[in-house]
C-alpha positions as CSV (number, residue, x, y, z in Angstrom):
1,X,-33.3,66.9,-68.6
2,X,-35.3,64.2,-70.2
3,X,-33.8,60.8,-70.4
4,X,-33.6,59.3,-73.8
5,X,-35.1,55.9,-73.2
6,X,-33.7,53.7,-76.0
7,X,-33.7,50.0,-76.7
8,X,-30.9,47.6,-77.6
9,X,-29.6,46.8,-74.2
10,X,-28.6,43.2,-73.4
11,X,-27.9,41.4,-70.2
12,X,-24.2,41.8,-70.5
13,X,-21.7,40.0,-68.3
14,X,-18.1,39.4,-67.4
15,X,-15.9,37.2,-65.3
16,X,-16.6,36.4,-61.7
17,X,-20.3,37.2,-61.9
18,X,-23.4,35.8,-60.3
19,X,-27.0,36.3,-61.4
20,X,-30.2,36.7,-59.4
21,X,-33.8,37.3,-60.3
22,X,-34.2,41.0,-59.7
23,X,-32.2,44.1,-60.6
24,X,-32.0,47.8,-60.1
25,X,-33.7,50.0,-62.5
26,X,-31.4,52.8,-63.7
27,X,-30.3,55.2,-61.0
28,X,-31.9,58.0,-62.9
29,X,-35.3,56.3,-62.6
30,X,-34.8,55.0,-59.1
31,X,-37.8,55.1,-56.7
32,X,-37.8,58.0,-54.3
33,X,-36.8,56.3,-51.1
34,X,-34.7,58.0,-48.5
35,X,-31.2,57.2,-47.4
36,X,-30.2,56.9,-43.7
37,X,-29.7,60.4,-42.2
38,X,-26.4,61.3,-40.7
39,X,-23.0,62.7,-41.6
40,X,-22.5,63.0,-45.4
41,X,-19.5,60.8,-46.4
42,X,-16.5,62.5,-48.0
43,X,-16.9,62.9,-51.8
44,X,-15.3,60.3,-54.0
45,X,-15.0,61.8,-57.4
46,X,-14.6,59.8,-60.6
47,X,-14.0,60.8,-64.3
48,X,-13.5,59.2,-67.6
49,X,-9.9,59.2,-68.8
50,X,-10.6,61.5,-71.7
51,X,-13.3,63.5,-69.8
52,X,-16.0,61.8,-71.8
53,X,-17.0,58.1,-72.2
54,X,-15.6,57.9,-75.8
55,X,-15.7,59.3,-79.3
56,X,-18.9,61.0,-80.2
57,X,-19.8,61.9,-76.6
58,X,-20.0,65.3,-74.9
59,X,-20.5,66.5,-71.4
60,X,-23.8,68.4,-70.9
61,X,-23.7,69.1,-67.2
62,X,-21.8,68.1,-64.0
63,X,-22.6,69.4,-60.6
64,X,-21.9,68.9,-56.9
65,X,-23.8,71.0,-54.4
66,X,-22.1,72.6,-51.4
67,X,-23.3,74.2,-48.2
68,X,-27.0,75.1,-48.3
69,X,-27.3,73.5,-51.7
70,X,-27.0,70.1,-50.0
71,X,-30.4,70.6,-48.4
72,X,-32.0,70.0,-51.9
73,X,-31.9,66.5,-53.3
74,X,-30.3,66.7,-56.8
75,X,-33.0,65.7,-59.2
76,X,-35.3,64.8,-56.3
77,X,-33.2,61.6,-55.9
78,X,-31.9,60.4,-52.5
79,X,-28.2,60.1,-52.0
80,X,-26.9,61.9,-55.0
81,X,-23.6,63.6,-54.1
82,X,-22.5,64.7,-57.6
83,X,-23.4,63.8,-61.1
84,X,-22.2,64.2,-64.7
85,X,-24.4,63.8,-67.8
86,X,-23.3,63.1,-71.3
87,X,-25.0,63.2,-74.7
88,X,-23.8,60.5,-77.1
89,X,-23.9,59.4,-80.7
90,X,-27.2,59.1,-82.6
91,X,-29.1,55.9,-82.2
92,X,-32.4,54.5,-83.5
93,X,-35.5,56.8,-83.4
94,X,-33.7,60.1,-84.2
95,X,-32.4,60.4,-80.6
96,X,-29.0,60.3,-79.1
97,X,-27.5,57.9,-76.6
98,X,-27.4,59.2,-73.0
99,X,-25.1,58.4,-70.1
100,X,-24.8,59.6,-66.5
101,X,-21.9,59.1,-64.0
102,X,-23.1,59.7,-60.5
103,X,-21.6,59.5,-57.0
104,X,-24.1,58.4,-54.3
105,X,-23.7,58.7,-50.5
106,X,-25.2,55.2,-50.2
107,X,-23.9,51.7,-49.7
108,X,-24.2,49.2,-52.5
109,X,-27.1,47.5,-50.8
110,X,-28.9,50.8,-50.4
111,X,-28.5,51.5,-54.1
112,X,-29.8,48.1,-55.0
113,X,-32.7,48.4,-52.6
114,X,-33.8,51.8,-54.0
115,X,-33.5,50.8,-57.6
116,X,-34.6,47.2,-57.9
117,X,-37.2,46.2,-60.4
118,X,-39.1,42.9,-60.1
119,X,-38.8,42.3,-63.9
120,X,-35.1,43.0,-64.1
121,X,-32.1,40.7,-63.9
122,X,-29.1,41.6,-61.8
123,X,-25.5,40.4,-62.3
124,X,-23.0,40.8,-59.4
125,X,-19.3,40.8,-59.7
126,X,-16.3,43.3,-59.7
127,X,-15.7,46.6,-61.4
128,X,-12.1,47.8,-61.1
129,X,-11.6,45.6,-58.0
130,X,-14.8,46.8,-56.3
131,X,-18.0,44.9,-55.5
132,X,-20.6,45.7,-58.1
133,X,-23.9,44.9,-59.7
134,X,-25.2,45.7,-63.2
135,X,-28.6,45.2,-64.8
136,X,-31.1,45.8,-67.5
137,X,-34.9,45.0,-67.6
138,X,-35.7,42.6,-70.4
139,X,-39.4,43.6,-70.0
140,X,-38.6,47.2,-70.5
141,X,-35.4,47.6,-72.7
142,X,-36.1,51.3,-73.2
143,X,-35.4,51.8,-69.5
144,X,-31.7,51.6,-70.1
145,X,-28.9,49.9,-68.3
146,X,-27.0,50.5,-65.0
147,X,-23.6,49.6,-63.5
148,X,-23.0,50.4,-59.8
149,X,-20.0,49.7,-57.6
150,X,-19.0,50.3,-54.1
151,X,-16.1,52.7,-53.3
152,X,-16.5,52.5,-49.5
153,X,-19.1,51.0,-47.2
154,X,-21.2,54.2,-47.6
155,X,-20.4,55.5,-51.1
156,X,-21.1,54.2,-54.6
157,X,-20.4,55.2,-58.2
158,X,-23.0,54.5,-60.8
159,X,-23.0,54.6,-64.6
160,X,-26.5,54.6,-66.2
161,X,-27.2,54.8,-69.9
162,X,-29.8,54.5,-72.6
163,X,-29.0,53.6,-76.2
164,X,-25.9,51.7,-75.0
165,X,-25.6,47.9,-74.8
166,X,-24.7,46.4,-71.5
167,X,-21.4,45.1,-72.9
168,X,-20.5,48.7,-74.0
169,X,-21.7,50.1,-70.7
170,X,-19.5,47.7,-68.7
171,X,-16.6,48.6,-70.9
172,X,-17.3,52.3,-70.2
173,X,-17.6,51.6,-66.4
174,X,-14.2,49.8,-66.4
175,X,-12.5,52.9,-67.8
176,X,-13.8,55.2,-65.0
177,X,-11.0,56.3,-62.7
178,X,-10.8,57.9,-59.3
179,X,-10.3,61.6,-59.3
180,X,-9.5,64.5,-57.0
181,X,-11.9,67.4,-56.8
182,X,-9.5,69.4,-58.9
183,X,-9.4,66.7,-61.6
184,X,-13.2,66.4,-61.5
185,X,-13.5,70.2,-62.0
186,X,-10.9,70.1,-64.8
187,X,-13.1,67.5,-66.5
188,X,-16.0,69.9,-66.5
189,X,-17.5,69.5,-63.0
190,X,-19.0,72.5,-61.2
191,X,-19.3,73.2,-57.5
192,X,-22.4,75.0,-56.6
193,X,-24.2,76.4,-53.5
194,X,-27.8,77.2,-54.5
195,X,-30.2,78.8,-52.0
196,X,-33.4,77.0,-52.9
197,X,-34.7,74.2,-55.1
198,X,-35.6,76.6,-57.9
199,X,-32.0,77.7,-58.2
200,X,-30.5,74.2,-58.1
201,X,-29.4,72.3,-61.1
202,X,-31.5,69.3,-62.0
203,X,-29.8,65.9,-62.2
204,X,-30.6,62.9,-64.3
205,X,-34.1,62.5,-62.9
206,X,-36.0,61.2,-66.0
């Protein structure tokens, strides 16, 4: 799927935040580094309360690979455990807003290291009681915005969007709730075991 790189993102913010000079580019556009090998952490599913971020949004795809399917990186990105993609309301340029909700088998520091842009700004704080960072790139507003928070020491949840302001993305992120596998499937998620990369679904890889 092609990301809809749209403008209009601002630096956002919230209580209990700190700023530093560099920030992650969106997870969907993260550099292709590799995570530490080893045992895959248990999945930590998450969903929006109404299955979608808000009115005017619809789920387009949600996948978690199982078994042999885990040998293929979803979207060619390291650490992706599961993802959900949403098509949103129309925005400028005859395109629609886009949002992805992704579970990563990576620590918060690993996510930051693999998605930092020198021209971006990062804010650090809390999302739903978890350590988090969020960012946009003022030099490239079309690149979108990202909010990432730690669930455990080796698992993170990330919300990435284009055509959505940082304030709105933070608001979306704060509505995300933990879910069981059954709840994630009920919200539209699919469990898949593909045999090779050509059979595997493609995640939000830009």
